C-alpha positions as CSV (number, residue, x, y, z in Angstrom):
1,M,270.6,265.7,132.8
2,H,271.3,268.1,135.7
3,L,271.2,266.4,139.1
4,Y,270.9,268.0,142.5
5,P,272.3,267.5,145.2
6,E,275.6,265.9,144.4
7,D,274.7,262.7,146.4
8,I,271.3,262.3,144.7
9,E,272.3,258.9,143.3
10,E,273.0,257.6,146.8
11,R,269.8,259.1,148.1
12,L,267.8,257.4,145.4
13,E,269.9,254.2,145.7
14,F,271.0,254.4,142.1
15,D,274.5,253.6,143.2
16,R,273.3,250.2,144.4
17,V,271.6,249.6,141.1
18,K,274.9,250.3,139.4
19,E,276.7,247.8,141.6
20,L,274.1,245.2,140.6
21,L,274.7,246.1,137.0
22,A,278.5,245.9,137.3
23,N,278.2,242.4,138.8
24,Y,276.8,241.1,135.5
25,C,279.9,242.4,133.5
26,F,282.7,240.1,132.4
27,G,285.4,242.8,132.1
28,E,286.7,245.6,134.3
29,Q,286.3,248.2,131.6
30,A,282.6,247.4,131.2
31,K,282.2,247.6,135.0
32,Q,283.7,251.1,134.9
33,R,281.1,252.1,132.4
34,C,278.4,250.9,134.8
35,F,279.8,253.1,137.6
36,S,280.1,256.2,135.3
37,L,276.7,256.0,133.7
38,R,275.5,259.2,132.1
39,Q,271.9,260.4,131.7
40,F,270.7,261.7,128.4
41,N,268.0,264.3,127.5
42,Q,267.4,263.3,123.8
43,V,264.4,260.9,123.3
44,E,266.0,259.4,120.2
45,R,269.3,258.7,121.9
46,I,267.5,257.1,124.9
47,S,265.3,255.0,122.6
48,S,268.3,253.8,120.7
49,L,270.0,252.6,123.9
50,L,266.9,251.0,125.1
51,D,266.4,249.1,121.8
52,E,269.9,247.6,122.1
53,V,269.2,246.3,125.6
54,D,265.6,245.2,124.7
55,E,267.0,243.1,121.8
56,C,269.7,241.6,123.9
57,Q,267.2,240.7,126.6
58,L,265.1,239.0,123.9
59,A,268.2,237.0,122.9
60,I,268.8,235.9,126.5
61,L,265.1,234.9,127.0
62,Q,265.2,232.8,123.8
63,G,268.5,231.1,124.8
64,D,270.6,232.9,122.3
65,K,273.1,234.5,124.7
66,L,276.0,236.5,123.2
67,P,279.2,234.4,123.4
68,L,280.9,236.6,125.9
69,L,283.7,235.4,128.3
70,P,285.9,237.0,131.0
71,Y,288.6,239.3,129.5
72,E,291.3,241.7,130.6
73,N,292.3,245.2,129.6
74,I,294.8,245.0,126.7
75,T,295.2,248.8,126.2
76,E,298.8,248.7,127.6
77,D,299.7,245.6,125.7
78,L,298.6,247.3,122.5
79,Y,300.6,250.4,123.4
80,Y,303.8,248.3,123.5
81,L,302.8,246.4,120.4
82,S,302.7,249.6,118.5
83,K,306.5,250.1,119.2
84,N,308.6,248.7,116.4
85,N,310.6,245.5,117.2
86,Y,308.9,245.2,120.6
87,V,308.4,241.6,121.6
88,L,305.2,240.9,123.6
89,E,305.3,238.7,126.7
90,I,303.4,235.4,126.6
91,E,300.9,236.9,129.1
92,S,300.2,239.9,126.8
93,I,299.6,237.6,123.8
94,V,297.3,235.4,125.9
95,R,295.3,238.5,127.0
96,I,294.9,239.7,123.4
97,F,293.8,236.3,122.2
98,D,291.3,235.9,125.0
99,Q,289.5,238.8,123.3
100,V,290.2,237.4,119.8
101,H,288.4,234.2,120.8
102,I,285.4,236.3,122.0
103,I,285.3,238.2,118.7
104,K,285.4,234.8,116.8
105,G,282.4,233.7,118.9
106,V,280.5,236.9,118.0
107,V,281.4,236.4,114.3
108,D,280.1,232.8,114.4
109,F,276.9,233.9,116.3
110,F,276.0,236.3,113.6
111,A,276.9,234.0,110.7
112,S,273.3,232.8,111.1
113,K,271.0,234.7,108.9
114,N,268.3,234.2,111.5
115,N,270.4,235.9,114.2
116,Q,271.2,238.7,111.8
117,Q,267.6,239.4,111.2
118,Q,266.2,238.8,114.7
119,Y,269.0,240.8,116.4
120,S,269.6,243.4,113.8
121,I,270.7,246.2,116.2
122,L,273.4,244.0,117.8
123,Y,274.4,242.7,114.3
124,E,275.0,246.2,113.2
125,I,277.5,246.6,116.0
126,A,279.2,243.3,114.9
127,T,279.4,244.3,111.3
128,Q,282.3,246.6,112.2
129,I,284.4,243.4,112.7
130,I,286.7,242.6,109.8
131,W,287.6,239.0,110.7
132,A,291.2,237.8,110.1
133,P,291.0,233.9,110.2
134,N,294.8,233.5,109.9
135,L,295.2,235.1,113.4
136,L,293.8,232.1,115.2
137,K,295.6,229.7,113.0
138,S,298.9,231.3,113.9
139,Y,298.0,231.3,117.6
140,T,296.9,227.7,117.7
141,R,300.1,226.7,115.9
142,I,302.2,228.3,118.7
143,F,300.0,227.9,121.8
144,D,298.2,224.8,123.3
145,E,294.8,224.7,125.0
146,E,296.5,225.6,128.4
147,K,297.8,228.8,126.8
148,K,301.5,227.6,126.9
149,I,304.0,227.5,124.0
150,K,303.9,224.2,122.2
151,P,307.1,222.2,121.8
152,S,306.2,222.0,118.1
153,A,305.9,225.8,117.7
154,S,309.0,225.7,115.4
155,P,311.4,222.9,114.1
156,A,314.3,224.3,116.2
157,L,312.2,224.3,119.4
158,S,311.1,220.8,118.7
159,A,314.7,219.6,118.4
160,I,315.7,221.4,121.6
161,Y,312.8,219.8,123.5
162,K,314.1,216.4,122.3
163,K,317.6,217.2,123.6
164,I,316.2,218.4,127.0
165,R,314.1,215.2,127.4
166,A,317.1,213.0,126.6
167,K,319.4,214.9,129.0
168,E,316.7,214.9,131.8
169,R,316.5,211.1,131.5
170,Q,320.3,210.9,131.8
171,V,320.4,213.2,134.8
172,T,317.6,211.2,136.5
173,R,319.4,207.9,136.0
174,V,322.8,209.1,137.4
175,F,321.2,211.2,140.2
176,D,319.0,208.3,141.4
177,Q,322.0,206.0,141.6
178,I,324.0,208.5,143.7
179,A,321.0,209.2,145.9
180,N,320.4,205.5,146.6
181,T,324.0,205.0,147.5
182,F,324.2,207.9,150.0
183,K,320.8,207.1,151.4
184,S,321.9,203.5,152.2
185,K,324.9,205.0,154.1
186,G,322.5,207.2,156.2
187,L,324.0,210.5,154.9
188,L,320.7,212.0,153.6
189,S,317.7,213.4,155.4
190,D,314.3,211.9,155.1
191,T,313.3,214.1,152.1
192,V,316.4,212.8,150.1
193,E,316.3,215.4,147.4
194,S,315.1,218.9,146.4
195,Y,315.6,221.7,143.8
196,R,317.6,224.8,144.2
197,S,318.0,227.4,141.4
198,G,316.4,224.9,139.0
199,R,319.0,222.2,139.8
200,R,318.4,218.9,141.4
201,V,320.2,218.5,144.7
202,L,320.6,216.1,147.7
203,T,319.2,217.0,151.1
204,V,322.2,216.1,153.4
205,N,322.4,216.2,157.2
206,A,324.7,219.2,158.1
207,E,327.1,217.2,160.2
208,K,327.7,214.8,157.2
209,K,328.1,217.3,154.4
210,R,331.8,216.7,154.0
211,S,331.1,213.0,153.2
212,I,329.5,213.9,149.9
213,P,331.7,215.5,147.2
214,G,329.8,218.3,145.3
215,I,328.6,221.9,145.3
216,I,326.7,223.3,148.3
217,H,323.8,225.4,146.9
218,D,321.9,226.3,150.1
219,E,321.1,225.3,153.7
220,S,317.8,225.2,155.6
221,S,316.7,228.0,158.0
222,T,317.6,225.9,161.0
223,G,321.0,225.0,159.6
224,K,320.4,221.3,160.1
225,T,320.1,220.5,156.4
226,V,322.5,221.3,153.5
227,F,321.6,221.1,149.8
228,I,324.4,219.6,147.7
229,E,324.6,219.0,144.0
230,P,326.8,215.8,143.5
231,N,329.9,216.2,141.3
232,E,328.7,213.4,139.0
233,V,325.7,215.4,137.8
234,V,327.1,218.9,137.7
235,S,328.3,218.7,134.1
236,L,325.1,217.0,133.1
237,Q,322.9,219.7,134.7
238,N,325.1,222.4,133.1
239,E,324.3,220.9,129.7
240,L,320.6,220.8,130.7
241,Y,320.8,224.4,131.7
242,E,322.3,225.3,128.3
243,F,319.5,223.5,126.6
244,E,317.0,225.4,128.7
245,S,318.8,228.6,127.7
246,D,318.5,227.6,124.0
247,K,314.8,227.0,124.5
248,R,314.2,230.4,125.9
249,Q,316.1,232.0,123.1
250,E,314.1,230.1,120.5
251,I,310.8,231.0,122.2
252,Y,311.9,234.6,122.1
253,K,312.5,234.3,118.4
254,I,309.0,232.8,117.9
255,L,307.4,235.6,120.0
256,Q,309.4,238.1,118.0
257,V,308.0,236.9,114.7
258,F,304.5,236.5,116.1
259,S,304.6,240.0,117.6
260,A,305.5,241.4,114.2
261,E,302.6,239.6,112.7
262,L,300.2,240.9,115.4
263,R,301.5,244.5,114.9
264,A,299.7,244.7,111.6
265,H,296.4,244.0,113.4
266,K,296.9,246.5,116.2
267,D,294.0,248.8,115.0
268,D,291.8,245.7,114.7
269,F,292.5,244.7,118.3
270,E,291.7,248.2,119.5
271,L,288.3,248.2,117.7
272,W,287.5,244.7,118.8
273,Q,288.2,245.6,122.5
274,K,285.7,248.5,122.1
275,I,283.1,246.2,120.6
276,I,283.6,243.6,123.4
277,I,283.2,246.3,126.1
278,R,280.1,247.7,124.4
279,L,278.5,244.2,124.0
280,D,279.5,243.3,127.6
281,F,277.9,246.5,128.8
282,I,274.7,246.0,126.8
283,A,274.5,242.3,127.9
284,A,274.9,243.4,131.6
285,K,271.9,245.8,131.3
286,A,269.9,243.0,129.6
287,K,270.7,240.5,132.3
288,L,269.7,243.0,135.0
289,A,266.5,243.6,133.0
290,V,265.7,239.9,132.9
291,A,266.3,239.7,136.7
292,M,263.9,242.7,137.2
293,K,261.5,241.6,134.5
294,A,262.0,245.1,133.2
295,S,260.8,246.4,129.8
296,K,261.0,249.3,127.5
297,P,258.1,251.8,128.1
298,Q,256.7,254.1,125.5
299,L,258.8,257.3,125.2
300,S,257.3,260.7,124.8
301,H,258.7,264.1,123.8
302,D,256.3,265.6,126.2
303,Q,256.9,265.7,130.0
304,I,254.8,262.9,131.3
305,I,255.1,260.1,133.8
306,Q,252.4,257.5,133.3
307,V,253.6,254.2,134.8
308,K,251.6,251.0,135.3
309,E,252.6,248.2,137.6
310,A,255.8,250.0,138.5
311,Y,258.2,248.7,141.1
312,H,261.1,250.3,143.1
313,P,264.0,248.7,141.1
314,Y,266.4,248.1,143.9
315,L,263.7,247.0,146.5
316,L,262.4,244.5,143.9
317,M,265.9,242.9,143.6
318,V,266.4,242.8,147.4
319,N,263.0,241.3,148.0
320,N,263.5,238.7,145.2
321,E,266.6,237.5,147.0
322,V,264.5,236.6,150.1
323,D,261.4,235.6,148.1
324,K,259.4,238.5,149.4
325,E,256.6,240.2,147.6
326,T,257.1,243.8,146.3
327,I,253.9,245.9,145.8
328,P,253.7,247.7,142.4
329,F,252.0,251.1,141.9
330,D,250.3,253.0,139.2
331,L,250.9,256.8,138.8
332,Q,250.3,259.5,136.2
333,L,251.8,263.0,136.1
334,D,250.9,265.1,133.1
335,V,249.9,268.7,132.2
336,E,246.7,268.5,134.2
337,H,248.3,267.0,137.3
338,R,252.0,267.8,137.4
339,I,252.7,267.4,141.1
340,L,251.5,264.5,143.2
341,V,251.2,265.0,147.0
342,I,251.4,261.7,148.8
343,S,250.2,261.4,152.4
344,G,249.6,258.4,154.6
345,P,251.0,256.5,157.6
346,N,254.7,256.4,158.6
347,A,256.5,253.4,157.1
348,G,253.6,253.1,154.7
349,G,255.6,253.4,151.5
350,K,255.4,257.2,150.8
351,S,259.1,257.7,150.5
352,V,259.7,254.4,148.7
353,T,257.1,255.3,146.0
354,M,258.6,258.8,145.6
355,K,262.2,257.4,145.3
356,A,261.0,254.8,142.9
357,V,259.7,257.5,140.5
358,G,263.1,259.2,140.6
359,L,265.1,256.0,140.3
360,I,263.0,254.8,137.4
361,Q,263.6,258.1,135.6
362,L,267.4,258.0,136.3
363,M,267.6,254.4,134.9
364,L,265.5,255.2,131.9
365,Q,267.6,258.3,130.9
366,S,270.7,256.1,131.4
367,G,269.5,253.7,128.8
368,M,268.3,251.0,131.1
369,L,265.1,249.0,130.9
370,V,262.8,249.7,133.9
371,P,260.4,247.4,135.9
372,V,257.1,248.9,134.6
373,N,254.4,247.6,132.3
374,P,255.5,248.1,128.7
375,D,252.3,250.1,128.1
376,S,253.7,252.8,130.5
377,R,254.6,256.1,129.0
378,L,257.5,258.2,130.1
379,G,258.9,261.6,129.1
380,V,262.4,263.0,129.4
381,F,263.4,265.6,132.0
382,N,266.4,268.0,131.9
383,K,266.7,268.3,135.6
384,L,266.2,266.0,138.6
385,L,266.2,267.8,142.0
386,A,265.7,266.0,145.3
387,D,265.3,267.0,148.9
388,I,265.4,263.6,150.8
389,G,266.7,262.7,154.2
390,D,268.5,264.6,156.9
391,Q,271.0,267.0,155.3
392,Q,272.2,268.9,158.4
393,S,275.9,270.0,158.3
394,I,278.1,270.8,161.2
395,E,280.8,272.1,158.9
396,D,278.4,274.6,157.2
397,D,276.5,275.3,160.4
398,L,273.2,274.1,158.9
399,S,270.4,272.5,160.9
400,T,268.0,270.0,159.2
401,Y,265.4,272.7,158.5
402,S,268.0,275.2,157.3
403,S,269.4,272.7,154.9
404,R,265.9,272.1,153.5
405,L,265.3,275.7,153.1
406,K,268.6,276.0,151.2
407,N,267.4,273.2,148.9
408,M,264.0,274.9,148.4
409,Q,265.9,278.1,147.4
410,Y,267.8,276.1,144.8
411,F,264.6,274.5,143.5
412,L,262.9,277.9,143.1
413,A,265.9,279.2,141.2
414,K,266.4,276.2,138.9
415,S,263.0,274.6,138.3
416,G,261.1,274.8,135.0
417,H,258.6,272.8,132.9
418,K,261.3,270.1,132.2
419,T,262.2,269.7,135.9
420,L,261.3,266.6,138.1
421,M,261.3,267.4,141.8
422,L,261.3,264.9,144.7
423,M,260.5,266.3,148.2
424,D,260.3,264.0,151.2
425,E,258.4,265.1,154.4
426,F,257.8,268.5,152.8
427,G,257.7,271.3,155.4
428,S,258.9,269.3,158.3
429,G,261.8,270.2,160.6
430,T,260.3,273.2,162.4
431,D,257.0,274.4,164.0
432,P,254.2,272.6,162.0
433,K,252.1,275.7,161.6
434,I,254.9,277.9,160.3
435,G,256.6,275.1,158.4
436,G,253.3,274.1,156.7
437,A,252.6,277.7,155.7
438,L,256.0,278.2,154.3
439,A,255.9,274.9,152.5
440,E,252.6,275.8,150.9
441,S,254.0,279.1,149.6
442,I,257.0,277.4,148.1
443,L,254.9,274.7,146.5
444,S,252.6,277.4,145.0
445,E,255.6,279.1,143.4
446,L,257.0,275.8,142.1
447,N,253.6,275.1,140.6
448,K,253.6,278.4,138.8
449,K,256.9,277.3,137.2
450,K,255.1,274.3,135.7
451,A,257.6,271.9,137.4
452,F,256.7,268.2,137.8
453,G,257.2,266.4,141.1
454,V,256.3,264.0,143.9
455,V,255.9,265.3,147.4
456,T,255.3,263.4,150.6
457,T,253.8,265.2,153.6
458,H,251.7,264.8,156.8
459,Y,250.5,268.5,156.8
460,S,246.7,269.1,156.2
461,N,247.2,272.5,154.6
462,I,249.5,270.9,151.9
463,K,246.8,268.3,151.2
464,M,244.1,271.0,151.1
465,Y,246.3,273.1,148.7
466,A,246.8,270.1,146.4
467,H,243.0,269.7,146.4
468,Q,242.3,273.3,145.5
469,A,245.2,274.2,143.1
470,K,245.3,273.4,139.4
471,G,248.2,271.2,138.5
472,L,248.4,269.2,141.8
473,I,246.7,266.1,142.9
474,N,246.6,264.2,146.2
475,G,247.6,260.6,146.7
476,A,247.3,258.2,149.6
477,M,249.3,255.2,150.9
478,L,246.5,252.9,152.0
479,F,246.3,251.5,155.5
480,D,244.6,248.2,156.7
481,Q,242.6,249.5,159.6
482,E,241.4,246.0,160.5
483,H,244.9,244.5,160.9
484,L,246.4,247.9,161.8
485,S,249.2,247.6,159.2
486,P,250.2,249.5,156.0
487,T,249.4,247.9,152.6
488,Y,252.1,249.8,150.7
489,R,249.6,250.5,148.0
490,L,249.2,253.9,146.4
491,E,245.8,255.3,145.5
492,V,245.9,258.5,143.5
493,G,243.0,261.0,143.8
494,K,242.5,261.3,147.6
495,P,244.7,262.4,150.5
496,G,245.8,259.9,153.2
497,S,245.7,259.9,156.9
498,S,248.8,259.4,159.2
499,F,246.9,256.8,161.3
500,A,249.1,257.8,164.2
501,F,246.8,256.6,166.9
502,E,246.2,253.2,165.2
503,I,250.0,252.6,164.8
504,A,250.5,253.6,168.5
505,Q,247.9,251.1,169.5
506,K,249.5,248.4,167.4
507,I,253.0,248.8,168.9
508,G,251.4,248.6,172.4
509,L,251.5,252.2,173.7
510,N,249.5,252.7,176.9
511,Q,245.8,253.0,176.0
512,K,245.3,255.8,178.5
513,L,248.0,257.9,176.7
514,I,246.3,257.3,173.4
515,Q,242.9,258.4,174.6
516,L,244.4,261.5,176.3
517,A,246.1,262.4,173.0
518,K,242.8,262.0,171.1
519,K,241.0,264.3,173.5
520,K,243.8,267.0,173.0
521,T,243.6,266.9,169.2
522,G,239.8,267.0,169.2
523,K,237.5,266.0,166.5
524,A,238.5,268.9,164.1
525,T,241.7,267.2,162.9
526,K,239.9,264.1,161.9
527,A,237.1,266.1,160.3
528,V,239.5,267.9,158.1
529,D,241.0,264.7,156.7
530,E,237.5,263.3,156.1
531,L,236.3,266.5,154.4
532,L,239.4,266.4,152.1
533,V,238.6,262.9,151.1
534,D,235.0,263.7,150.3
535,L,235.9,266.8,148.4
536,Q,238.6,265.0,146.4
537,N,236.1,262.2,145.5
538,E,233.6,264.8,144.3
539,K,236.3,266.6,142.3
540,L,237.4,263.4,140.6
541,A,233.9,262.4,139.8
542,L,233.3,265.8,138.2
543,E,236.5,265.7,136.2
544,K,235.6,262.2,135.0
545,E,232.2,263.4,133.8
546,L,233.7,266.5,132.2
547,S,236.3,264.3,130.4
548,K,233.6,262.0,129.2
549,A,231.5,264.9,127.9
550,N,234.6,266.3,126.1
551,D,235.3,262.9,124.5
552,E,231.7,262.7,123.3
553,K,231.9,266.2,121.9
554,H,235.1,265.4,120.0
555,Q,233.5,262.1,118.7
556,L,230.4,264.0,117.5
557,A,232.5,266.6,115.7
558,K,234.5,263.8,114.1
559,L,231.3,262.1,112.9
560,I,229.9,265.3,111.5
561,R,233.2,265.9,109.6
562,K,233.1,262.4,108.3
563,Y,229.5,262.8,107.2
564,E,230.3,266.0,105.3
565,E,233.4,264.4,103.7
566,L,231.4,261.4,102.6
567,N,228.6,263.5,101.2
568,S,231.0,265.7,99.4
569,D,232.8,262.7,98.1
570,L,229.6,261.2,96.8
571,N,228.6,264.3,94.9
572,F,232.2,264.5,93.5
573,K,232.0,260.9,92.3
574,K,228.6,261.4,90.6
575,K,229.9,264.4,88.7
576,K,233.2,262.7,87.9
577,F,231.4,259.6,86.6
578,K,229.3,261.9,84.3
579,M,232.4,263.6,83.1
580,E,234.2,260.4,82.4
581,S,231.2,259.1,80.4
582,K,231.4,262.2,78.2
583,E,235.2,261.7,77.8
584,Q,234.6,258.1,76.7
585,K,232.1,259.3,74.2
586,F,234.6,261.8,73.0
587,K,237.2,259.1,72.4
588,V,234.6,257.0,70.5
589,M,233.8,260.1,68.3
590,A,237.6,260.6,67.7
591,D,237.8,257.0,66.4
592,S,234.7,257.6,64.3
593,E,236.2,260.7,62.8
594,R,239.3,258.8,61.7
595,E,237.1,256.1,60.1
596,L,235.0,258.9,58.4
597,K,238.2,260.3,56.8
598,E,238.7,256.9,55.2
599,V,235.1,256.8,54.1
600,I,235.5,260.3,52.5
601,K,238.5,259.1,50.6
602,E,236.4,256.3,49.2
603,L,233.4,258.5,48.5
604,K,235.7,260.9,46.5
605,E,236.3,258.1,44.1
606,E,232.5,257.5,43.9
607,K,231.8,261.3,43.3
608,A,229.6,261.6,46.6
609,L,231.8,264.2,48.3
610,A,229.1,266.7,49.2
611,K,227.2,264.1,51.3
612,A,230.4,263.0,53.1
613,E,231.5,266.6,53.9
614,A,228.1,267.3,55.4
615,L,228.4,264.2,57.6
616,Q,231.9,265.4,58.7
617,R,230.7,268.8,59.6
618,K,227.9,267.3,61.8
619,L,230.4,265.0,63.6
620,K,232.8,267.9,64.1
621,E,230.0,270.0,65.6
622,E,229.0,267.2,68.0
623,K,232.7,266.8,69.0
624,E,233.1,270.5,69.8
625,N,229.9,270.5,71.9
626,L,231.2,267.4,73.8
627,V,234.5,269.1,74.5
628,D,232.6,272.1,75.9
629,T,230.5,269.8,78.1
630,I,233.6,268.0,79.4
631,K,235.3,271.4,80.3
632,D,232.1,272.5,82.1
633,L,232.1,269.3,84.1
634,E,235.8,269.7,84.9
635,E,235.0,273.1,86.3
636,V,232.3,271.7,88.5
637,V,234.3,268.6,89.6
638,Y,237.7,270.0,90.1
639,Y,237.3,273.8,90.5
640,S,234.1,274.3,92.5
641,K,236.2,275.2,95.5
642,N,239.4,277.0,94.9
643,Y,242.2,278.4,97.1
644,D,244.4,281.4,96.3
645,I,248.1,281.0,96.2
646,G,248.5,282.8,99.5
647,S,246.7,279.9,101.2
648,F,249.8,277.6,100.8
649,N,253.3,277.5,102.2
650,V,256.5,275.6,101.4
651,G,256.4,272.2,103.2
652,D,252.5,272.0,103.3
653,F,250.8,268.9,102.1
654,V,248.1,269.2,99.4
655,K,245.9,266.9,97.4
656,L,245.7,267.1,93.6
657,K,242.2,267.7,92.3
658,K,243.0,265.6,89.3
659,G,244.0,262.1,90.3
660,G,243.6,262.7,94.1
661,N,247.3,262.1,94.9
662,T,248.8,263.7,98.0
663,A,251.8,266.0,97.3
664,E,254.3,268.2,99.3
665,I,254.9,271.8,98.3
666,L,258.5,272.3,97.3
667,E,258.5,275.9,96.0
668,I,256.1,278.8,95.3
669,K,256.8,281.2,92.4
670,K,254.3,283.9,91.5
671,N,251.4,282.0,90.1
672,K,253.0,278.5,90.0
673,I,253.5,276.0,92.8
674,E,256.0,273.2,92.5
675,V,255.0,270.0,94.3
676,A,256.3,266.4,94.7
677,V,254.1,263.4,94.5
678,G,256.5,260.7,95.8
679,L,259.3,260.8,93.3
680,L,257.2,262.8,90.7
681,R,257.8,266.6,90.6
682,M,255.3,268.9,88.9
683,K,254.2,272.5,88.6
684,V,250.5,273.3,89.3
685,A,248.3,276.3,89.7
686,A,246.7,277.1,93.1
687,H,243.2,276.1,91.7
688,D,244.5,272.6,91.0
689,I,245.1,271.7,94.6
690,V,243.4,271.6,98.1
691,P,245.0,271.4,101.6
692,A,245.6,267.9,102.9
693,D,247.2,266.0,105.9
694,E,250.7,264.7,105.8
695,P,250.9,261.2,104.3
696,I,253.2,258.3,105.2
697,E,256.8,259.3,104.2
698,R,258.1,257.8,101.0
699,K,261.8,258.0,100.0
700,S,263.4,257.5,96.6
701,K,266.7,258.1,94.9
702,K,265.1,259.2,91.6
703,S,262.5,261.9,90.6
704,I,260.9,263.3,87.5
705,S,259.5,266.7,86.9
706,F,256.2,267.5,85.2
707,D,254.0,270.6,84.5
708,L,250.2,270.0,84.9
709,D,249.4,273.2,83.0
710,K,250.7,272.0,79.7
711,N,248.2,270.7,77.1
712,I,247.3,267.1,78.0
713,Y,246.3,266.4,74.4
714,A,249.9,266.9,73.3
715,L,251.6,264.6,75.8
716,E,254.3,262.1,74.9
717,S,253.1,258.7,73.7
718,E,256.1,256.9,75.2
719,L,257.1,256.1,78.8
720,D,260.5,254.7,79.9
721,I,260.4,252.9,83.3
722,R,263.7,251.1,83.0
723,G,265.8,251.3,86.2
724,Y,262.8,252.1,88.5
725,R,261.5,249.9,91.4
726,K,258.0,248.4,91.2
727,A,256.4,251.0,93.4
728,E,257.9,253.9,91.5
729,A,257.0,252.3,88.1
730,E,253.3,251.9,89.3
731,L,253.1,255.6,90.0
732,F,254.5,256.6,86.5
733,I,252.4,254.1,84.7
734,T,249.2,255.3,86.3
735,E,249.9,259.0,85.5
736,F,251.0,258.1,82.0
737,L,247.8,256.1,81.2
738,D,245.5,258.7,82.8
739,N,247.0,261.4,80.5
740,A,247.0,259.1,77.5
741,F,243.3,258.4,77.8
742,L,242.7,262.2,77.7
743,G,245.2,262.7,74.8
744,Q,244.9,262.1,71.1
745,A,247.3,259.2,70.7
746,N,245.7,255.9,69.7
747,V,248.8,253.8,70.3
748,I,251.3,254.4,73.1
749,R,254.3,252.4,74.1
750,V,256.0,251.6,77.4
751,I,259.8,250.7,77.5
752,H,260.3,248.4,80.4
753,G,263.3,246.3,79.4
754,V,263.7,242.6,79.8
755,G,265.4,241.9,83.1
756,S,263.5,239.7,85.5
757,G,260.2,240.6,83.9
758,I,258.8,242.4,87.0
759,L,258.3,245.7,85.3
760,R,256.3,244.1,82.4
761,K,254.2,242.2,84.9
762,T,253.6,245.5,86.8
763,L,252.5,247.2,83.6
764,L,250.1,244.4,82.6
765,A,248.6,244.4,86.1
766,Q,248.0,248.2,85.8
767,L,246.5,247.8,82.3
768,R,243.8,245.4,83.7
769,E,242.4,248.2,85.7
770,Y,241.5,250.3,82.6
771,K,238.4,249.4,80.5
772,G,239.4,251.5,77.4
773,I,242.3,249.2,76.3
774,K,241.7,247.8,72.9
775,K,244.9,245.8,72.4
776,V,248.2,245.1,74.1
777,Y,251.0,243.6,72.0
778,Q,254.8,243.5,71.3
779,D,256.8,244.0,68.1
780,V,259.6,241.6,68.9
781,E,261.3,241.7,65.5
782,R,261.7,245.5,65.5
783,F,261.9,246.4,69.2
784,G,262.6,243.1,71.1
785,D,260.9,241.9,74.3
786,G,261.6,245.1,76.2
787,V,258.8,247.3,74.7
788,T,255.0,246.9,75.0
789,F,252.5,248.7,72.8
790,I,249.0,249.7,74.0
791,E,246.2,250.5,71.6
792,I,243.5,252.7,73.2
């Protein structure tokens, strides 16, 4: 998203929103992501980011917070870990395992099937974690709960600790005896003892230091106290120092082995840190959303701003802190009304409303939930341009008005139909007459560019232009004339008044001055504002009536189409029923013909062949007549309205005249069209299909090809549905049975396999929908339980 000017985030107070967001993060890296937020232009990308936050917000509201804790950056630690034989410091290992503990919490959180299903988007992020349980076991073997090395971290370290404790007891016993002796002689200061360089020493008065044999380690800043280690404990403390040295060496060995173990998981640690930062960032946005009572609006690929119960995000948070009410607003910018011109009293909320529109758009395109009603609808813009506040520059020798003209020049050069503009106090900064005229010209040109925007102004000519021009609409910040105070409420559809005299009266300006000013302005100024309001009300009423008439017109056209479809469908069903009756009679005659052949065989033996052959000829003649009737009915039912092959394109959706299934055109070759009905592929002629609307998308890994033009009376009498899902099998069974009823086969078979029995149940359920089924059975001895025979 292109932003102008460079400080637009500060002017819209987005920088303060980012500070609020960062305060909810646990780690510094997530905070940096907050301050470097990017805005996106792709609806799908924005929707995906919002879904993450929306799901995390749901988890918070349901008391299922993600188990996140404070953590530190371990990037440098992992860099050193990657070096062979490098031994990590204790602090580095602790930082790494602070993150490992968080990852363990995330793994445990999503161990619940309920959490996996309810928070599926967050779970997908967590599925990248390949947990290594031995890591924590090794860590807890070496470190205690206070993140310090355990004495039992190794057998050697345990033995050293025992020696240290024993030697410390010996040093204490000897030292205490010496200290008591010298104290009784008055040689020591009041503090008696201290530590220097890790060694226990006596605090001796400087003038008596030669009375105590030992090593002087230090003296006080005043020189009045000397720190002496008695000779009797020097050797003991030397031994203790050696034990401490042994302890450090053993700890180094332990860390060396542990670092080598951790080195194998370096890539895991890097991935886990990224996951933690991402979850921390998402959770921070969710926590801010909870505080704002924010939600995900409906996203649109079209440029539109249709917000309901919208709040200025930062103002809402500030007011919540002091328990102060924030007034929401409703607003709609679309193709009909792309630019809203807000007028009204000073300090009435014009600029706040305008900034709220820009701030909400910035937050939305940064993947943040916004404080609007979830029924709101927002589009995506490629550019956000703002002219807000005093931008005069001493360095560039620009006055306030010059800087604004420079901004307008940039707007005119860069604006387009995917641009959102924010212009505060439009036209101000120079002579009102000239400034207003120039502002109107600029606004007219921006309107031609189809840009979207919110403009605040006090100028009557701008309000009048917004009333007259297509694409613009007036809006007013309402004023309570009874209490002489702004209401901070926006009313779209009419211009507002500045209420300058009323505000002057409220603050206590001399009444004589107010009356004099009213006389100087005359009645014309007030009349223009009142006329604008009346005209705008009439315009809105006419637009509402026109919209209502158009809706009724569309509804009537829809009803007429529905009636024609129903009437056509009724005629189709009548003819189809007649055709199916003839087909059923045809099948009965086919059965009779087979029975007749048996009779002829018997009659031959009884020497009555002539009579039987006459009967056979009669039956054959009736059968041929019935086939002709069925074909005539097919022409009426299926081919009364035909489309030539040029009426169709690859990718179009059509409906098969036979069966009524919706299909997608895959390929067109000469006089044949290849279509796909779900996972069934077939070739049809143009007269076999009619145009149709796109159906709900269906996906499958398998497909089967079929040619409708081949003789349906010579179709296969066997169907194999093994390996297909239930929905796929239903489609094949229906097509197979429809063709079988029109074919010559008396007995067909379906291979469904044994498995869980679902495919056989599906077959039996489908068969119950057909009335012409004579018998359903299995030949277990020959074919097993995986084949079902159907006698038609």
